[in-house]
C-alpha positions as CSV (number, residue, x, y, z in Angstrom):
1,M,-5.1,25.3,5.5
2,L,-5.9,21.6,5.7
3,D,-7.7,20.5,8.8
4,L,-6.9,17.2,10.6
5,R,-10.1,15.5,9.6
6,T,-9.5,16.1,5.9
7,F,-5.8,15.1,6.3
8,L,-6.8,11.8,8.0
9,S,-9.4,11.1,5.4
10,V,-7.1,11.7,2.4
11,N,-4.2,9.8,4.0
12,A,-6.5,6.9,4.8
13,L,-8.0,6.8,1.3
14,V,-4.7,6.8,-0.5
15,G,-3.3,4.1,1.9
16,L,-6.4,2.0,1.5
17,A,-6.3,2.3,-2.3
18,F,-2.7,1.2,-2.5
19,G,-3.3,-1.5,0.1
20,V,-6.2,-3.1,-1.8
21,V,-4.3,-3.1,-5.1
22,L,-1.1,-4.5,-3.5
23,V,-3.1,-7.3,-1.8
24,A,-5.4,-8.1,-4.7
25,A,-3.2,-7.4,-7.7
26,P,0.4,-7.1,-6.7
27,S,1.7,-7.9,-10.2
28,V,-0.1,-4.9,-11.6
29,M,1.6,-2.6,-9.1
30,L,5.0,-4.2,-9.5
31,Q,4.8,-3.8,-13.3
32,L,3.6,-0.2,-13.0
33,Y,6.7,0.7,-11.0
34,G,9.1,-1.4,-13.1
35,I,10.0,-3.8,-10.3
36,P,10.7,-7.4,-11.4
37,G,8.0,-9.8,-10.4
38,G,8.4,-13.3,-9.0
39,A,7.0,-15.1,-6.0
40,G,9.1,-13.2,-3.5
41,A,8.2,-9.8,-4.9
42,V,4.5,-10.7,-5.0
43,L,4.7,-11.9,-1.4
44,F,6.3,-8.7,-0.2
45,A,4.0,-6.5,-2.2
46,R,1.0,-8.3,-0.5
47,L,2.6,-8.0,2.9
48,L,3.0,-4.2,2.3
49,G,-0.6,-4.0,1.2
50,A,-1.7,-5.8,4.4
51,E,0.3,-3.3,6.5
52,L,-1.2,-0.4,4.6
53,L,-4.7,-1.7,5.2
54,G,-3.9,-2.4,8.8
55,L,-2.7,1.2,9.4
56,N,-5.4,2.9,7.3
57,V,-8.6,1.2,8.4
58,P,-8.3,2.6,11.9
59,T,-7.2,6.0,10.5
60,W,-10.4,6.0,8.4
61,M,-12.4,5.1,11.6
62,V,-11.0,8.0,13.7
63,R,-11.1,10.7,11.1
64,T,-14.5,11.8,12.4
65,R,-13.1,12.4,15.8
66,P,-10.0,14.5,15.1
67,D,-9.9,15.9,18.7
68,G,-9.7,12.4,20.2
69,E,-6.8,10.4,21.4
70,G,-7.2,7.9,18.6
71,A,-6.6,10.6,16.0
72,A,-3.3,11.5,17.7
73,F,-2.3,7.8,17.7
74,A,-3.1,7.6,14.0
75,V,-1.1,10.7,13.2
76,V,1.9,9.5,15.2
77,G,1.7,6.1,13.6
78,H,1.6,7.7,10.1
79,A,4.5,10.0,11.0
80,F,6.7,7.0,11.7
81,S,5.4,4.9,8.8
82,E,5.4,7.7,6.2
83,T,8.9,9.1,7.2
84,L,10.5,5.6,7.0
85,G,8.6,4.9,3.8
86,F,10.0,8.2,2.4
87,A,13.6,7.2,3.4
88,V,13.3,3.8,1.8
89,S,11.6,4.9,-1.4
90,F,13.9,7.9,-1.9
91,G,16.9,5.5,-1.4
92,A,15.4,3.1,-4.0
93,A,14.7,5.9,-6.4
94,I,18.3,7.2,-6.1
95,A,19.6,3.6,-6.6
96,H,17.4,3.3,-9.8
97,V,15.3,0.5,-8.4
98,G,12.3,0.2,-10.7
99,N,11.5,3.0,-13.1
100,A,10.8,6.7,-12.8
101,M,7.4,6.0,-11.1
102,V,9.3,5.1,-7.9
103,W,9.8,8.8,-7.5
104,S,6.0,9.2,-7.2
105,V,6.1,6.9,-4.2
106,A,8.8,9.0,-2.5
107,L,6.7,12.1,-3.2
108,I,3.6,10.6,-1.7
109,Y,5.4,9.4,1.4
110,A,7.1,12.9,1.7
111,L,3.8,14.7,1.5
112,F,2.1,12.5,4.1
113,S,5.2,12.5,6.3
114,A,5.3,16.3,6.2
115,G,1.6,16.5,7.0
116,S,1.8,14.2,9.9
117,L,4.8,15.9,11.4
118,Y,3.2,19.3,10.9
119,F,0.1,18.2,12.9
120,I,2.4,16.8,15.7
121,F,4.8,19.7,16.0
122,A,2.2,22.5,15.5
123,G,0.3,21.0,18.4
124,R,-2.7,20.3,16.3
125,V,-3.2,16.8,17.8
126,K,-3.8,16.2,21.5
127,M,-0.9,13.9,22.6
128,G,-2.5,12.8,25.9
């Protein structure tokens, strides 16, 4: 069974890795997922990267205090973000946006969404 500290660490590291690549080299990520480039796509990729960094830096910071209120806020924030990200990426995959790699994004979001929701509904985070 995965403990909250490990879950927060893995979630943050994956989010930070995607965030850094999306901000620093968005064209690489767009090409990998078969999404047409252009100034607008690069801008939105960088904005997504900035959001991933903004969500995951605090998650990384609170991972060492899994019993604290900050960890609960991080898990709730990730639950919303990952669940919506799953819905959007699954819809994109179904609509054949990009290439087959888009399914990997839906899977990553699904796993982290399920993990966050598990920690919330199993009462493994202190919600105040």
